C-alpha positions as CSV (number, residue, x, y, z in Angstrom):
1,M,0.9,5.8,-5.3
2,T,2.8,8.8,-6.3
3,K,0.6,11.0,-8.3
4,H,2.0,14.5,-7.6
5,A,5.3,16.3,-7.8
6,F,5.7,19.1,-5.2
7,Q,7.9,22.2,-5.0
8,V,9.5,23.7,-1.9
9,L,7.4,26.5,-0.5
10,P,8.8,29.8,0.8
11,G,9.2,29.9,4.5
12,G,10.6,27.1,6.6
13,R,11.5,26.7,10.3
14,S,10.6,29.6,12.6
15,E,13.2,31.4,14.7
16,H,10.8,30.9,17.6
17,L,10.4,27.7,19.8
18,F,7.9,25.4,18.1
19,S,6.4,24.7,21.5
20,D,5.2,28.2,21.8
21,Y,2.7,27.8,18.9
22,R,-1.0,27.7,19.5
23,F,-3.6,25.9,17.3
24,V,-5.7,28.2,15.0
25,S,-7.3,25.9,12.5
26,G,-6.9,22.7,10.5
27,E,-8.4,21.0,7.4
28,I,-8.1,17.6,5.8
29,T,-9.0,16.4,2.2
30,D,-11.8,13.8,1.9
31,T,-9.7,11.5,-0.1
32,R,-9.0,8.7,2.3
33,L,-10.7,6.2,0.0
34,M,-8.3,7.2,-2.9
35,G,-5.4,6.2,-0.7
36,V,-3.9,9.7,-0.1
37,L,-4.6,12.5,2.3
38,G,-3.6,16.2,2.4
39,M,-3.7,18.1,5.6
40,H,-3.2,21.8,6.4
41,L,-2.6,23.0,10.0
42,H,-2.3,26.7,11.0
43,W,-0.5,27.7,14.2
44,E,0.1,31.0,15.8
45,L,2.4,32.5,18.4
46,P,0.4,34.0,21.4
47,Y,2.7,37.0,21.7
48,P,3.7,39.9,19.3
49,T,6.4,39.1,16.9
50,A,7.5,39.8,13.3
51,E,5.8,36.7,12.0
52,P,3.5,34.8,14.3
53,N,1.8,32.5,11.8
54,L,3.0,29.0,10.8
55,H,1.2,26.9,8.1
56,Q,2.0,23.2,7.7
57,Y,1.2,21.1,4.7
58,Y,1.2,17.3,4.8
59,Y,0.9,15.0,1.8
60,Y,0.4,11.4,3.0
61,D,0.4,8.3,0.8
62,I,-1.5,5.6,2.7
63,E,-0.5,2.6,0.5
64,E,3.2,2.7,0.3
65,L,5.2,5.9,0.9
66,G,3.7,7.4,4.1
67,L,4.5,11.0,4.7
68,E,5.7,11.8,1.2
69,T,5.9,15.6,1.5
70,Y,5.9,18.0,4.3
71,R,6.2,21.8,3.8
72,T,5.8,24.9,5.9
73,Y,5.0,28.5,5.2
74,S,5.7,31.3,7.8
75,G,3.3,34.1,7.1
76,D,-0.4,34.6,6.7
77,D,-0.8,36.0,3.2
78,P,-4.1,34.5,2.0
79,I,-2.9,34.2,-1.6
80,A,0.3,32.4,-0.5
81,V,-1.7,30.1,1.8
82,E,-4.1,29.2,-1.0
83,L,-1.3,28.7,-3.5
84,A,0.5,26.3,-1.2
85,S,-2.7,24.2,-0.8
86,K,-3.3,24.2,-4.6
87,N,0.3,23.1,-5.3
88,L,0.0,20.2,-3.0
89,F,-3.6,19.2,-2.9
90,G,-5.0,20.6,-6.2
91,G,-4.8,17.4,-8.1
92,L,-6.7,15.3,-5.5
93,G,-10.2,16.5,-6.5
94,A,-10.9,17.0,-2.9
95,R,-13.2,18.9,-0.5
96,M,-11.4,20.2,2.5
97,R,-13.0,19.3,5.9
98,P,-12.3,21.2,9.1
99,L,-10.2,19.5,11.8
100,S,-10.0,20.1,15.6
101,E,-6.6,20.4,17.3
102,R,-6.9,16.9,18.7
103,E,-7.7,15.5,15.3
104,G,-4.8,17.4,13.7
105,R,-2.3,16.3,16.4
106,Y,-3.5,12.7,16.1
107,L,-3.1,12.6,12.3
108,A,0.3,14.2,12.4
109,A,1.5,11.5,14.8
110,E,-0.2,8.8,12.8
111,F,1.5,10.0,9.6
112,I,4.9,9.9,11.2
113,N,4.4,6.6,13.0
114,E,3.0,4.8,9.9
115,T,5.9,6.2,7.8
116,K,8.4,4.7,10.1
117,R,6.4,1.4,10.2
118,K,6.6,1.2,6.5
119,K,10.4,1.7,6.8
120,Q,10.2,4.9,4.7
121,M,12.3,8.0,5.3
122,L,10.6,11.0,6.7
123,P,11.0,14.3,4.8
124,D,13.9,16.3,6.0
125,E,11.6,19.2,6.9
126,A,9.7,17.0,9.4
127,V,12.3,17.6,12.1
128,G,10.2,20.3,13.7
129,L,7.1,18.2,14.2
130,E,8.0,17.2,17.8
131,F,6.0,20.0,19.2
132,I,2.9,18.3,17.8
133,T,3.7,14.7,18.4
134,R,5.5,14.7,21.8
135,M,2.2,14.6,23.6
136,P,0.2,11.6,22.3
137,V,-3.5,12.1,21.5
138,F,-5.8,9.1,21.9
139,L,-9.2,9.5,20.3
140,T,-12.3,7.9,21.6
141,S,-14.2,5.5,19.3
142,E,-16.7,8.2,18.7
143,E,-14.0,10.8,17.9
144,H,-12.3,8.3,15.5
145,E,-15.5,7.6,13.7
146,E,-16.2,11.3,13.3
147,L,-12.7,11.8,11.9
148,V,-13.1,8.9,9.4
149,E,-16.3,10.5,8.2
150,K,-14.4,13.7,7.5
151,M,-11.6,11.9,5.6
152,C,-14.0,9.9,3.4
153,T,-16.1,11.3,0.6
154,D,-19.8,10.7,0.6
155,I,-20.9,7.4,-1.1
156,R,-23.7,8.1,-3.6
157,S,-24.0,4.9,-5.5
158,D,-23.0,1.2,-5.6
159,Y,-20.7,1.9,-8.5
160,Q,-18.7,4.4,-6.4
161,L,-18.8,2.1,-3.4
162,I,-17.4,-0.9,-5.4
163,H,-14.7,1.1,-7.2
164,Y,-13.4,2.5,-3.9
165,Y,-13.6,-0.8,-2.1
166,L,-11.5,-2.6,-4.9
167,M,-9.1,0.3,-5.0
168,R,-8.4,-0.3,-1.3
169,I,-8.2,-4.0,-1.6
170,F,-5.6,-3.9,-4.4
171,G,-3.7,-1.2,-2.5
172,M,-3.4,-3.7,0.4
173,D,-5.3,-1.2,2.6
174,L,-7.7,-3.4,4.4
175,K,-8.4,-0.7,7.0
176,G,-9.6,1.6,4.3
177,A,-11.8,-1.2,2.8
178,S,-13.3,-1.8,6.3
179,Y,-14.6,1.8,6.3
180,L,-16.9,0.6,3.4
181,S,-17.9,-2.7,4.9
182,A,-21.1,-3.6,6.7
183,P,-20.8,-4.7,10.3
184,A,-22.0,-8.2,9.6
185,F,-19.4,-8.6,6.8
186,L,-16.7,-7.3,9.3
187,A,-17.9,-9.9,11.9
188,E,-17.5,-12.7,9.3
189,G,-13.8,-11.7,8.7
190,G,-14.2,-8.6,6.6
191,P,-12.1,-7.5,3.6
192,Q,-9.4,-9.9,2.2
193,T,-6.8,-9.2,-0.3
194,F,-7.2,-10.5,-3.9
195,L,-3.5,-10.6,-4.8
196,P,-0.4,-11.3,-2.6
197,E,1.2,-7.9,-3.4
198,H,0.3,-4.3,-3.9
199,A,-1.3,-3.4,-7.2
200,T,-2.2,-0.2,-8.9
201,F,-5.9,-0.1,-9.8
202,L,-6.0,0.9,-13.5
203,R,-9.4,0.0,-14.7
204,N,-12.6,-1.6,-13.4
205,S,-15.9,-2.4,-15.1
206,I,-19.1,-3.4,-13.2
207,E,-22.0,-5.6,-14.4
208,E,-25.1,-6.4,-12.4
209,Y,-25.6,-10.2,-12.0
210,V,-28.7,-12.2,-10.9
211,D,-28.2,-15.9,-10.3
212,E,-30.8,-18.7,-10.9
213,A,-32.2,-18.2,-7.4
214,G,-32.7,-14.5,-8.0
215,H,-29.8,-13.4,-5.8
216,E,-28.4,-10.0,-6.9
217,S,-24.7,-9.1,-6.9
218,Y,-22.1,-7.4,-9.0
219,L,-19.4,-8.9,-11.2
220,C,-16.2,-6.8,-11.6
221,E,-13.4,-7.1,-14.1
222,S,-10.4,-5.2,-12.8
223,L,-7.2,-4.5,-14.6
224,V,-4.3,-3.9,-12.1
225,E,-0.6,-3.6,-12.3
226,T,1.9,-5.1,-9.9
227,E,5.6,-4.3,-9.9
228,N,6.3,-5.8,-13.4
229,K,3.0,-7.5,-14.4
230,H,-0.6,-6.8,-15.5
231,W,-3.4,-8.8,-14.1
232,L,-7.1,-9.2,-14.9
233,V,-9.0,-10.0,-11.8
234,I,-12.7,-11.1,-11.8
235,S,-14.5,-10.7,-8.5
236,E,-18.1,-10.8,-7.2
237,L,-19.3,-8.2,-4.7
238,E,-22.6,-7.8,-2.8
239,T,-23.9,-4.6,-1.3
240,A,-26.7,-3.3,0.9
241,A,-27.5,0.2,2.3
242,G,-24.4,1.7,0.9
243,R,-22.0,-0.9,2.3
244,I,-20.1,-4.0,1.1
245,T,-21.7,-7.1,2.5
246,G,-19.7,-9.7,0.6
247,A,-16.6,-9.9,-1.7
248,K,-14.7,-12.8,-3.2
249,R,-12.2,-13.2,-6.0
250,K,-13.4,-15.6,-8.7
251,S,-10.3,-15.7,-10.9
252,A,-7.0,-13.8,-11.7
253,F,-4.8,-14.2,-14.7
254,E,-1.8,-12.4,-16.1
255,V,-2.2,-10.3,-19.3
256,S,0.4,-9.0,-21.7
257,L,1.4,-5.3,-21.9
258,Y,-0.3,-5.2,-25.3
259,E,-3.5,-6.5,-23.9
260,A,-3.4,-4.1,-21.0
261,S,-2.7,-1.2,-23.4
262,M,-5.7,-2.2,-25.5
263,L,-8.0,-2.2,-22.5
264,L,-6.8,1.3,-21.5
265,S,-6.7,2.8,-25.0
266,R,-8.9,5.8,-25.8
267,W,-9.0,8.7,-28.2
268,E,-6.7,11.6,-27.6
269,Y,-7.4,15.1,-29.1
270,V,-4.4,17.3,-29.6
271,T,-3.9,21.0,-30.7
272,V,-0.5,22.4,-31.4
273,Y,0.5,26.1,-31.1
274,E,3.6,28.0,-32.0
275,I,4.9,30.1,-29.1
276,L,5.5,33.6,-30.3
277,R,7.1,35.1,-27.2
278,D,10.5,34.8,-25.5
279,P,10.7,31.4,-23.8
280,D,11.5,32.8,-20.3
281,E,8.8,35.4,-20.5
282,F,6.3,32.7,-21.7
283,D,7.3,30.3,-19.0
284,I,6.5,32.9,-16.2
285,E,3.1,33.7,-17.7
286,F,2.3,30.0,-18.4
287,T,3.2,28.9,-14.8
288,T,0.7,31.5,-13.5
289,Y,-1.9,30.3,-16.1
290,T,-1.6,26.7,-15.0
291,L,-1.6,27.3,-11.3
292,G,-2.5,24.1,-9.4
293,A,-1.4,21.8,-12.3
294,M,1.1,19.1,-11.7
295,R,4.3,20.0,-13.4
296,T,6.9,17.4,-14.5
297,D,10.2,17.9,-16.5
298,H,11.0,15.8,-19.5
299,V,14.0,15.6,-21.9
300,N,12.3,17.7,-24.6
301,G,10.0,20.0,-22.5
302,E,7.7,20.3,-19.5
303,M,4.2,18.7,-19.0
304,F,1.5,20.4,-17.0
305,M,-1.3,18.0,-15.9
306,Q,-4.6,19.7,-15.0
307,F,-6.9,17.5,-12.9
308,K,-10.7,17.6,-12.6
309,R,-12.1,19.5,-9.6
310,D,-13.8,16.5,-8.1
311,N,-13.6,12.6,-8.3
312,S,-17.0,12.1,-10.0
313,H,-15.2,9.8,-12.4
314,V,-15.4,7.1,-9.7
315,D,-19.2,7.3,-9.7
316,Q,-19.8,5.5,-13.0
317,R,-20.0,1.9,-14.2
318,V,-16.5,1.9,-15.7
319,F,-13.6,3.4,-13.8
320,N,-10.3,4.4,-15.4
321,L,-7.5,5.7,-13.3
322,S,-6.6,8.5,-15.8
323,D,-10.2,9.8,-16.0
324,D,-9.4,12.3,-13.3
325,I,-7.2,14.2,-15.8
326,D,-8.9,17.3,-17.2
327,C,-6.3,18.1,-19.8
328,L,-2.6,18.2,-20.5
329,Y,-0.3,21.0,-21.5
330,Y,3.1,20.4,-22.9
331,V,5.7,23.2,-23.5
332,T,8.4,21.9,-25.8
333,D,12.0,23.1,-26.0
334,F,11.3,23.6,-29.7
335,G,8.9,26.5,-29.0
336,Q,5.6,24.6,-29.2
337,L,2.7,24.5,-26.8
338,I,0.7,21.3,-27.1
339,L,-2.8,20.8,-25.7
340,A,-4.3,17.4,-25.2
341,A,-7.6,16.1,-23.9
342,Y,-9.7,12.9,-24.1
343,S,-12.9,14.2,-25.6
344,L,-13.9,16.8,-28.3
345,E,-15.8,18.7,-25.7
346,A,-12.8,18.9,-23.3
347,I,-10.3,20.0,-26.0
348,A,-12.8,22.7,-27.2
349,L,-13.1,24.0,-23.6
350,I,-9.4,24.3,-23.0
351,E,-8.9,25.9,-26.4
352,D,-11.5,28.5,-25.7
353,K,-10.1,29.2,-22.2
354,L,-6.6,29.8,-23.8
355,H,-8.0,32.1,-26.5
356,R,-9.9,34.2,-23.9
357,S,-6.8,34.5,-21.7
358,P,-3.9,37.1,-22.0
359,L,-1.8,34.2,-23.3
360,S,-3.8,34.2,-26.6
361,S,-1.5,36.8,-28.2
362,A,1.6,34.6,-27.2
363,V,0.6,31.5,-29.2
364,F,-0.6,30.8,-32.8
365,P,-2.5,27.5,-33.6
366,T,-0.7,25.4,-36.3
367,A,-2.4,22.0,-36.3
368,R,-5.1,19.8,-34.8
369,Y,-5.0,16.0,-34.5
370,Q,-7.0,13.1,-33.1
371,F,-5.4,9.8,-32.2
372,Q,-7.0,6.4,-31.4
373,E,-4.7,6.1,-28.5
374,P,-2.6,8.5,-26.3
375,V,0.4,9.9,-28.2
376,L,1.6,12.9,-26.1
377,Y,3.2,10.7,-23.4
378,E,5.1,8.9,-26.1
379,F,6.4,12.2,-27.5
380,A,7.4,13.3,-23.9
381,Q,9.5,10.2,-23.5
382,S,11.1,10.4,-27.0
383,D,14.2,12.2,-28.2
384,F,12.3,14.5,-30.5
385,D,12.1,18.2,-29.9
386,D,9.6,18.9,-32.7
387,F,6.1,17.3,-32.2
388,E,5.5,17.4,-36.0
389,E,8.7,15.5,-36.7
390,F,7.8,13.0,-34.1
391,L,4.5,12.3,-35.8
392,K,6.2,11.7,-39.2
393,V,8.2,8.9,-37.6
394,L,5.2,7.6,-35.7
395,K,3.2,7.2,-38.9
């Protein structure tokens, strides 16, 4: 589930022995149910030295890749520490929960061991983690339960509960699904997979259902993507007291790429600006402006994806994977800045933010569009440099 691209942070291995470091603090994202975790640990040398502080940043993909990214920063500049967290964890829509030293050491070892079990390569920078993992930490059942509570967001509705449960089921993460299951359901066998392979959870709609006997449950229609196919899976789930008490697959059938695209289609609102400044100068200013956004390179420019601050999009009847996107910025090699969002309200907000920023004098609006389905991604994958020329061909 690779959702984020990361850059190497300044710093690196310390000249001191890692074994000398003492624990200062730790924090973890509450995104276990999303299938990813971000962890930040702060260590300090107990004696005077030029740079006693070491900050570690872990990005862990639970479903497939394991410890996907590990970075360090030697120093204690508050701005640099915050910047590092935003760069790695800013797109997760997470709250950071405090960790004890035992919890931090346990998770670091868990990340490494699970990555090896998945037969994935550890990041090259992870060679210095032995000082954390050489002494195994075994949590009591009470400690483990407390840690799970920190890693999981609070469940506020059955909609949220069901979306997260199905997300874990299709991600082949039965352990994660068990965190949402009632004890009686676990005793009966607990969560079971709905498909024989890992699938990305693209969309899910929930309908309340009452049978002839008056028994209440929820019917779900899930659009998922396996390695090279799309599936529509119908399931029935039962809940009580904020936990899953029953879940069964009723049917599953393959759908075409066109059918999947129709289910995922939605309006996209786009505003195009001409960049008036030198490209290098603008790039420096815009990188600061979009701090925390996910940045990806394309043939004809760079995309900056700004995510919402929380995962409230999970707490509604219909879930769409891309609903966590707040807006998109695209800087083209042709000298255009393109803004895109999925509602009129959202595009108006990001336009207003841009116009009130120091960048307002660096750009000039040239066009506004609305499309019945997303177009910006198609442009990013095309051979066109000019968005306007791309639209002429698209029409």
